[in-house]
C-alpha positions as CSV (number, residue, x, y, z in Angstrom):
1,M,-16.2,361.6,-53.7
2,S,-14.8,363.7,-56.5
3,V,-14.6,367.4,-56.1
4,R,-14.6,370.3,-58.7
5,I,-12.4,373.5,-58.8
6,F,-12.9,376.1,-61.4
7,S,-9.9,377.3,-63.4
8,A,-9.4,378.6,-67.0
9,S,-7.4,378.0,-70.1
10,L,-6.2,380.5,-72.8
11,S,-7.3,380.2,-76.4
12,G,-5.5,382.9,-78.3
13,I,-6.1,385.9,-75.9
14,D,-9.4,384.8,-74.6
15,A,-10.1,382.5,-71.5
16,K,-12.3,379.5,-71.5
17,L,-13.7,378.0,-68.3
18,V,-12.0,374.7,-67.2
19,E,-13.3,372.4,-64.4
20,V,-10.6,370.7,-62.5
21,E,-12.0,367.3,-61.2
22,V,-10.2,365.4,-58.6
23,D,-11.0,361.8,-57.4
24,S,-9.2,359.2,-55.5
25,S,-9.7,355.5,-54.6
26,P,-7.8,353.0,-52.6
27,G,-5.0,351.1,-54.3
28,I,-1.4,351.3,-55.4
29,H,-0.2,355.0,-55.6
30,S,-0.6,356.7,-58.9
31,F,-1.3,360.2,-59.9
32,S,-2.8,360.8,-63.4
33,I,-3.8,364.0,-65.2
34,V,-6.2,363.5,-68.2
35,G,-8.1,366.0,-70.5
36,L,-5.5,366.7,-73.2
37,P,-2.8,368.0,-71.0
38,D,0.6,369.2,-72.5
39,K,4.0,368.4,-71.1
40,A,3.8,371.5,-68.8
41,V,0.6,370.3,-67.4
42,Q,1.9,366.7,-67.0
43,E,5.0,367.9,-65.2
44,S,2.8,369.8,-62.6
45,K,2.6,366.5,-60.7
46,E,6.1,366.8,-59.4
47,R,5.7,370.6,-58.8
48,I,2.4,370.0,-56.8
49,G,3.9,367.2,-54.7
50,S,6.8,369.3,-53.5
51,A,4.7,372.3,-53.1
52,I,2.2,370.6,-50.8
53,K,4.9,368.9,-48.9
54,N,6.8,372.1,-48.2
55,S,3.5,373.8,-47.2
56,G,3.0,371.5,-44.4
57,F,0.4,369.1,-45.8
58,L,0.5,365.5,-46.9
59,P,1.6,365.1,-50.6
60,P,0.1,362.5,-52.9
61,K,3.0,360.2,-52.5
62,S,2.4,359.8,-48.8
63,K,-0.9,358.1,-49.4
64,T,-1.6,354.7,-51.1
65,K,-4.3,356.1,-53.3
66,K,-5.0,356.1,-56.9
67,V,-5.6,359.9,-57.8
68,I,-7.0,361.1,-61.0
69,V,-7.4,364.6,-62.1
70,N,-9.6,365.4,-65.1
71,L,-9.4,368.8,-66.9
72,A,-12.8,369.4,-68.5
73,P,-13.8,369.8,-71.3
74,A,-11.7,367.0,-72.4
75,D,-11.4,367.8,-75.9
76,V,-9.7,371.3,-75.4
77,K,-6.0,371.2,-75.3
78,K,-4.5,372.3,-71.8
79,E,-1.2,374.1,-71.8
80,G,1.0,375.9,-69.4
81,P,1.6,375.8,-65.6
82,S,-1.5,377.8,-64.7
83,Y,-3.4,374.6,-63.4
84,D,-0.8,373.9,-60.6
85,L,-2.9,375.8,-58.0
86,P,-6.4,374.5,-58.8
87,I,-5.0,370.9,-58.9
88,A,-3.2,371.2,-55.6
89,V,-6.0,372.8,-53.9
90,G,-8.4,370.3,-55.4
91,Y,-6.3,367.4,-54.1
92,L,-6.1,368.7,-50.6
93,F,-9.9,369.3,-50.7
94,E,-10.6,365.7,-51.9
95,T,-8.3,364.3,-49.2
96,K,-10.1,366.3,-46.5
97,Q,-6.9,368.2,-45.6
98,V,-8.8,371.6,-46.2
99,K,-12.4,372.5,-46.1
100,F,-14.1,375.4,-48.0
101,D,-16.9,376.1,-50.5
102,P,-15.4,375.7,-54.0
103,E,-18.4,377.2,-55.8
104,S,-18.1,380.8,-57.3
105,R,-14.4,380.7,-57.1
106,L,-11.7,380.5,-59.8
107,L,-8.1,379.6,-59.2
108,A,-5.1,380.0,-61.4
109,G,-1.3,380.0,-60.8
110,E,2.1,378.3,-61.2
111,L,3.6,376.7,-58.1
112,S,7.2,376.5,-57.3
113,L,8.8,373.6,-55.3
114,D,8.7,375.5,-52.0
115,G,5.0,376.6,-52.4
116,R,5.4,380.0,-53.7
117,L,3.1,381.3,-56.5
118,K,4.7,382.5,-59.6
119,P,3.3,384.9,-62.1
120,T,1.1,383.4,-64.8
121,N,0.0,384.6,-68.3
122,G,-3.5,385.5,-69.3
123,I,-4.7,386.4,-65.8
124,L,-6.6,389.5,-67.1
125,A,-8.5,387.3,-69.6
126,M,-9.4,385.0,-66.8
127,A,-10.7,387.9,-64.6
128,I,-13.0,389.0,-67.5
129,L,-14.3,385.5,-67.9
130,A,-15.0,385.2,-64.2
131,K,-17.1,388.4,-64.3
132,A,-18.9,387.2,-67.4
133,R,-19.8,383.9,-65.7
134,G,-20.8,385.5,-62.4
135,I,-17.9,384.1,-60.4
136,K,-17.5,386.3,-57.4
137,E,-13.8,385.5,-56.4
138,I,-10.7,384.8,-58.3
139,I,-7.4,383.7,-56.5
140,V,-4.2,384.4,-58.4
141,P,-0.5,384.9,-57.6
142,L,0.2,388.1,-55.9
143,A,2.1,389.5,-58.8
144,N,-0.8,389.3,-61.1
145,T,-3.3,391.0,-58.8
146,G,-2.7,394.4,-60.4
147,E,-4.0,393.3,-63.9
148,A,-6.8,391.1,-62.5
149,A,-8.0,394.1,-60.3
150,V,-8.7,396.1,-63.5
151,I,-12.0,394.4,-63.8
152,N,-14.6,395.7,-61.5
153,G,-17.2,393.3,-60.1
154,V,-14.8,390.5,-59.2
155,K,-13.1,390.0,-55.9
156,V,-9.4,389.6,-56.6
157,I,-7.3,387.7,-54.1
158,G,-3.6,387.7,-54.5
159,A,-1.4,385.2,-52.6
160,E,2.2,384.7,-52.2
161,T,2.2,381.0,-51.3
162,L,-0.1,378.0,-51.3
163,A,-0.2,378.1,-47.5
164,N,-1.7,381.6,-47.8
165,V,-4.3,380.4,-50.2
166,L,-5.3,377.5,-47.9
167,A,-5.4,379.8,-45.0
168,H,-7.7,382.1,-46.9
169,L,-10.0,379.3,-48.1
170,N,-10.1,378.0,-44.4
171,K,-10.9,381.4,-43.2
172,T,-8.2,381.2,-40.7
173,S,-6.3,384.2,-42.3
174,I,-8.5,385.9,-44.8
175,I,-6.7,388.0,-47.5
176,A,-8.1,391.4,-48.4
177,P,-9.1,391.7,-52.0
178,S,-7.1,393.9,-54.2
179,T,-8.4,397.1,-55.8
180,H,-7.4,399.2,-58.8
181,K,-7.8,402.9,-59.1
182,T,-8.4,403.9,-62.7
183,Q,-6.0,406.8,-63.6
184,A,-5.0,407.8,-67.0
185,S,-1.2,407.7,-67.4
186,K,0.5,410.9,-68.7
187,P,2.0,410.4,-72.1
188,V,5.8,410.3,-71.9
189,I,7.6,412.8,-74.2
190,A,10.0,410.7,-76.3
191,G,13.3,412.0,-77.5
192,D,12.2,411.9,-81.1
193,S,9.4,414.3,-81.0
194,F,7.7,417.0,-83.0
195,V,9.8,419.6,-81.3
196,S,12.9,418.1,-82.8
197,I,11.8,418.2,-86.3
198,K,12.7,421.2,-88.5
199,G,10.6,421.8,-91.7
200,Q,8.6,418.9,-93.2
201,E,5.3,420.8,-92.6
202,Y,3.4,418.8,-95.3
203,A,4.6,415.5,-93.7
204,K,3.8,416.8,-90.2
205,R,0.3,417.9,-91.4
206,A,-0.3,414.4,-92.7
207,L,0.9,412.9,-89.3
208,V,-1.7,415.1,-87.5
209,I,-4.5,413.9,-89.6
210,A,-3.4,410.3,-89.3
211,A,-3.1,410.6,-85.5
212,A,-6.6,412.2,-85.2
213,G,-8.5,409.6,-87.4
214,G,-6.2,406.6,-86.9
215,H,-5.5,406.5,-90.6
216,N,-2.7,404.4,-92.4
217,M,0.1,406.3,-93.9
218,L,3.0,405.8,-96.3
219,M,6.0,408.1,-96.5
220,D,8.4,407.9,-99.4
221,G,11.7,409.9,-99.9
222,P,15.5,409.8,-100.1
223,P,17.5,408.5,-97.1
224,G,18.1,411.0,-94.4
225,S,14.9,413.0,-95.1
226,G,13.4,412.3,-91.7
227,K,10.9,409.5,-92.4
228,T,11.9,407.3,-89.3
229,L,12.0,410.5,-87.2
230,L,8.5,411.5,-88.2
231,A,7.1,408.2,-87.6
232,K,8.5,408.1,-84.1
233,A,7.3,411.5,-83.4
234,L,3.8,410.3,-84.0
235,V,3.9,408.8,-80.6
236,D,4.0,412.3,-79.0
237,I,0.7,413.5,-80.6
238,L,-1.4,410.4,-80.4
239,P,-4.4,410.9,-78.1
240,I,-4.4,408.6,-75.0
241,M,-6.6,405.6,-75.1
242,S,-10.0,405.2,-73.4
243,L,-10.6,402.7,-70.6
244,E,-12.1,400.2,-72.9
245,E,-9.3,400.5,-75.5
246,A,-6.7,400.2,-72.6
247,I,-8.2,397.0,-71.3
248,E,-8.3,395.4,-74.9
249,V,-4.6,396.1,-75.2
250,A,-3.8,395.0,-71.8
251,K,-5.6,391.7,-72.4
252,I,-3.3,391.0,-75.5
253,Y,-0.1,391.8,-73.6
254,S,-1.2,389.7,-70.5
255,S,-1.7,386.7,-72.7
256,L,1.9,386.9,-73.6
257,G,3.3,387.8,-70.1
258,L,4.3,391.2,-71.4
259,I,2.1,393.3,-69.1
260,N,3.8,395.6,-66.6
261,S,2.8,394.6,-63.2
262,N,3.6,397.9,-61.6
263,D,1.3,399.7,-64.3
264,P,-1.0,397.0,-65.8
265,L,-3.3,399.5,-67.4
266,S,-1.3,401.9,-69.5
267,F,-3.2,404.5,-71.5
268,Q,-0.1,405.2,-73.8
269,R,-0.8,403.7,-77.2
270,P,1.6,400.9,-78.3
271,F,4.3,401.5,-80.9
272,R,5.7,398.5,-82.7
273,N,8.7,398.5,-85.0
274,P,9.5,395.1,-86.3
275,H,12.7,394.6,-88.4
276,H,12.3,393.7,-92.0
277,T,13.6,390.2,-91.5
278,T,10.6,389.3,-89.2
279,S,8.7,386.3,-90.6
280,A,5.0,386.3,-91.4
281,I,4.0,384.2,-88.4
282,A,5.8,386.7,-86.0
283,V,4.1,389.7,-87.6
284,V,0.5,388.2,-88.1
285,G,0.6,385.7,-85.2
286,G,0.4,381.8,-85.2
287,G,2.4,378.9,-83.9
288,S,1.1,375.4,-82.9
289,Y,-0.8,377.1,-80.2
290,P,-1.8,380.3,-81.9
291,R,-0.4,383.5,-80.1
292,P,-0.7,387.1,-81.1
293,G,1.8,388.7,-83.5
294,E,3.1,392.2,-84.1
295,I,0.0,393.5,-85.6
296,S,-2.1,392.4,-82.4
297,L,0.7,393.9,-80.1
298,A,0.1,397.2,-82.1
299,H,-3.7,397.0,-81.4
300,R,-5.1,400.5,-80.9
301,G,-1.6,401.8,-81.6
302,V,1.0,402.1,-84.4
303,L,2.8,399.4,-86.5
304,F,5.7,401.1,-88.1
305,L,7.3,399.2,-91.1
306,D,10.5,401.0,-92.1
307,E,12.1,400.1,-95.5
308,L,8.8,398.6,-96.5
309,P,9.9,397.0,-99.9
310,E,12.5,395.0,-97.9
311,F,9.8,393.0,-96.1
312,P,9.1,389.6,-97.6
313,R,6.1,389.7,-100.0
314,S,4.4,387.2,-97.8
315,V,4.5,389.4,-94.8
316,L,3.1,392.5,-96.7
317,E,0.3,390.5,-98.3
318,S,-0.7,389.0,-95.0
319,L,-1.5,392.5,-93.8
320,R,-4.3,393.1,-96.2
321,Q,-7.1,391.2,-94.5
322,P,-6.3,392.6,-90.9
323,L,-6.2,396.0,-92.3
324,E,-9.8,395.6,-93.6
325,D,-11.3,393.7,-90.8
326,G,-9.4,394.9,-87.6
327,M,-9.2,391.2,-86.7
328,V,-6.9,388.3,-87.7
329,T,-8.2,384.7,-87.8
330,I,-5.5,382.1,-87.2
331,A,-6.6,378.6,-88.2
332,R,-4.9,375.5,-87.2
333,A,-6.0,371.7,-87.5
334,S,-6.9,371.8,-83.6
335,G,-9.1,374.9,-84.2
336,S,-9.1,378.6,-85.0
337,V,-8.8,381.7,-82.9
338,R,-9.7,385.5,-83.7
339,I,-7.4,388.0,-82.3
340,P,-8.1,391.9,-82.5
341,A,-5.5,393.9,-84.7
342,K,-7.0,397.4,-85.1
343,F,-3.8,399.3,-85.8
344,M,-2.4,402.3,-87.6
345,L,-0.1,401.3,-90.4
346,I,2.7,403.7,-90.8
347,T,5.4,402.8,-93.4
348,A,8.5,404.4,-95.0
349,M,10.4,403.5,-98.1
350,N,12.9,404.9,-100.5
351,P,12.1,406.0,-104.0
352,C,14.6,403.5,-105.5
353,P,17.3,401.0,-104.5
354,C,20.0,403.9,-104.2
355,G,17.4,406.3,-102.8
356,N,18.2,409.2,-105.0
357,Y,15.5,409.0,-107.6
358,G,13.7,412.3,-107.9
359,S,16.1,414.2,-105.8
360,Q,18.9,416.6,-106.5
361,N,21.5,413.9,-106.2
362,E,22.3,411.6,-109.2
363,C,20.3,408.3,-109.2
364,L,22.4,405.4,-110.3
365,C,19.6,402.9,-110.8
366,L,18.3,401.8,-114.1
367,P,14.7,402.5,-114.8
368,Y,13.9,398.7,-114.7
369,H,15.5,398.6,-111.2
370,V,13.4,401.5,-110.0
371,L,10.2,400.0,-111.2
372,K,11.1,396.5,-109.8
373,Y,11.8,398.2,-106.5
374,K,8.5,400.0,-106.2
375,K,6.5,397.1,-107.5
376,K,7.6,395.1,-104.4
377,V,4.7,396.8,-102.7
378,S,1.5,395.6,-104.4
379,G,-1.3,397.9,-105.5
380,P,-4.0,396.2,-103.3
381,L,-1.8,396.9,-100.2
382,L,-1.3,400.6,-101.3
383,D,-5.0,400.9,-101.9
384,R,-5.6,400.2,-98.1
385,I,-3.2,403.1,-97.3
386,D,-5.3,406.2,-96.6
387,I,-2.5,408.9,-96.7
388,Q,0.5,408.9,-98.9
389,V,3.2,411.7,-98.8
390,T,6.6,412.4,-100.3
391,V,9.3,413.4,-97.9
392,P,12.0,415.5,-99.6
393,R,15.4,416.4,-98.0
394,E,15.4,419.6,-96.1
395,T,18.0,422.2,-96.4
396,I,20.1,423.0,-93.1
397,N,18.8,426.1,-91.4
398,E,21.0,427.8,-88.8
399,D,18.1,429.4,-87.1
400,D,17.3,427.7,-83.9
401,S,14.2,429.5,-83.1
402,V,12.3,426.9,-85.0
403,L,12.6,424.6,-82.2
404,E,11.0,427.0,-79.7
405,E,8.2,427.7,-82.1
406,N,7.5,423.9,-82.6
407,S,7.4,423.5,-78.7
408,A,4.7,426.2,-78.7
409,K,2.8,424.5,-81.5
410,L,2.9,421.0,-80.0
411,A,0.4,421.8,-77.3
412,E,-2.0,423.3,-79.7
413,I,-1.7,420.3,-82.0
414,K,-2.5,418.0,-79.1
415,R,-5.4,419.9,-78.1
416,K,-6.8,419.9,-81.8
417,I,-6.2,416.1,-82.0
418,A,-7.8,415.5,-78.5
419,K,-10.9,417.6,-79.6
420,A,-11.2,415.7,-82.9
421,K,-11.1,412.3,-80.9
422,E,-13.8,413.6,-78.6
423,I,-16.0,414.7,-81.5
424,Q,-15.5,411.2,-83.1
425,L,-16.4,409.4,-79.8
426,D,-19.6,411.4,-79.5
427,R,-20.5,410.6,-83.2
428,F,-20.0,406.8,-82.7
429,G,-21.5,406.4,-79.3
430,G,-22.8,402.9,-78.8
431,L,-21.3,401.5,-82.1
432,K,-17.9,400.4,-80.6
433,I,-16.2,402.6,-83.2
434,F,-13.2,404.7,-81.7
435,S,-11.9,406.5,-84.8
436,N,-13.0,407.6,-88.3
437,S,-10.7,404.9,-89.9
438,E,-12.9,402.2,-88.3
439,M,-16.2,403.1,-90.2
440,N,-17.1,400.5,-92.5
441,Y,-18.8,400.8,-96.0
442,K,-22.3,400.4,-94.3
443,N,-22.0,403.5,-92.2
444,V,-19.5,405.7,-93.8
445,E,-21.8,407.6,-96.0
446,K,-24.2,408.2,-93.2
447,L,-21.7,409.1,-90.5
448,A,-19.4,411.2,-92.7
449,L,-22.0,414.0,-93.0
450,S,-20.8,415.5,-96.2
451,E,-22.3,418.3,-98.2
452,K,-23.6,417.4,-101.7
453,S,-21.0,419.7,-103.5
454,A,-18.2,418.0,-101.6
455,K,-19.5,414.5,-102.4
456,L,-20.0,415.4,-106.0
457,M,-16.4,416.7,-106.1
458,L,-15.1,413.4,-104.7
459,K,-17.2,411.2,-107.1
460,K,-15.7,413.2,-110.1
461,A,-12.1,412.8,-108.8
462,I,-12.6,409.1,-108.2
463,N,-13.9,408.4,-111.8
464,K,-11.3,410.7,-113.4
465,H,-8.3,408.9,-111.9
466,G,-9.8,405.5,-112.1
467,M,-9.7,404.8,-108.3
468,S,-11.4,402.0,-106.5
469,L,-14.6,402.2,-104.4
470,R,-12.4,401.5,-101.3
471,A,-10.2,404.6,-102.2
472,Y,-13.6,406.6,-102.3
473,H,-14.5,405.5,-98.8
474,K,-10.9,406.0,-97.4
475,T,-10.7,409.5,-98.9
476,L,-14.0,410.3,-97.4
477,K,-12.9,409.1,-94.0
478,V,-9.7,411.3,-94.3
479,A,-11.9,414.3,-95.1
480,R,-14.0,413.7,-92.2
481,T,-11.1,413.7,-90.0
482,I,-9.8,417.1,-91.5
483,A,-13.3,418.5,-90.8
484,D,-13.2,417.2,-87.3
485,L,-9.8,419.0,-86.7
486,E,-11.5,422.1,-87.9
487,E,-14.5,421.3,-85.6
488,S,-16.8,421.5,-88.7
489,E,-20.1,419.6,-88.6
490,T,-20.0,418.7,-92.2
491,V,-17.4,417.7,-94.8
492,K,-16.9,420.6,-97.2
493,E,-15.1,420.8,-100.5
494,Q,-11.8,422.1,-99.1
495,H,-11.7,419.0,-96.8
496,I,-12.3,416.7,-99.7
497,A,-9.6,418.5,-101.7
498,E,-6.9,418.1,-99.1
499,A,-7.8,414.5,-98.6
500,L,-7.5,413.9,-102.3
501,A,-4.1,415.4,-102.4
502,F,-2.9,412.6,-100.1
503,K,-4.5,409.9,-102.4
504,V,-4.6,410.9,-105.9
505,R,-0.8,411.4,-106.1
506,A,-0.4,407.7,-105.6
507,N,-2.5,406.9,-108.6
508,N,-0.7,409.3,-111.0
509,E,2.7,407.8,-110.3
510,V,3.7,404.4,-109.1
511,V,4.6,404.6,-105.4
């Protein structure tokens, strides 16, 4: 009689339930796996045979039986070595070498030849699936227990070997379930922080607003003005993630095997800085079996694109849809997957190829070359960037007291940003919105709470400068963040004026 063991497959970053059915019948020995398995799954037959033998049980080759394993649903491609454990356990259960109740259990893990369980990608997504399906117990490799235990309501069993799993199922040596204590990790102070930056008060003010509201930002200025330093310093003032945000990010990293087993749930926001030679697929995601790209790895964090015009046009234009939707849809002939990508886009660029246009140094570029360089960044992409600032070169100051002053200000800046974030979370309670930048056109007018005079001022400025309706909404969102930093209930005229200063400049001159 055939038996059924529950496992799971990954589709993008989400897990889908897979039923591992095992049946055998008398005849010449054969071991077949059906259900659209890839090469890694097909090769599991050899790993499973050796693991079962080295664990003290009879492997498939020792019996003259025709064994067939079906991975259902049969029309979904199965990939990866995570099916080793459920197939091995299913075979041993079907051949009556072990007895247990297979219902309400989900198994996943790769087997080594000696029976040890190796770490497997996507375990966190499988734990989330188990909870959603009402599965009470999930058995995974010991190295993956930390990430699986993040999900409450599921009993997580971590095993080192196949023999340990079988002993637990037989109830001869029950493994205690793993637990996870939720604790917000303390932000790590990086070397390139606000305390290292002298001057650039306007750019730092823009970074504070961007960090408080999750806004996109562009910095342009000559080489050596500190654009890269400012972007890296942003990490120091970003508010820590909520529990829900941290689980979203951990799920993405788990699907790629990038999660830290010692600290699976990090509350520090991710910071991704891909080189300008990175391909569009690496940035957005994709492949034969779609995988998350850099924009998804920057989910709830920062994607920093240095030397913005040097990126291929295809890469920059592919960012437009994710910047609007906070989600990227990757379509292939076999199907499509949706992967979250709500990130802050922080960019930096020079004003011209030589970098000296508009500065005290002589610019060696022809006007045509300056225009061509700036036109590498399209208008539609610039329209999606909320804050745009010029970062000039600062003069050298021999007074070192600035460093001490900045250290004192940093704590106050963090307090203001944390308070602004708290105000936003209270405002968006129940809407699954975590920052002002995530408000869509349907609720931005209602939630921004702007005064009549402030809204009239904004409409006049938008019409005067010929800006888009998207620019209107983005300016209103930035103004709402500025008001939150001041703990103001409504958006006033001065908030609109400051927000317009970050946006109107880009429409009066080609950025």
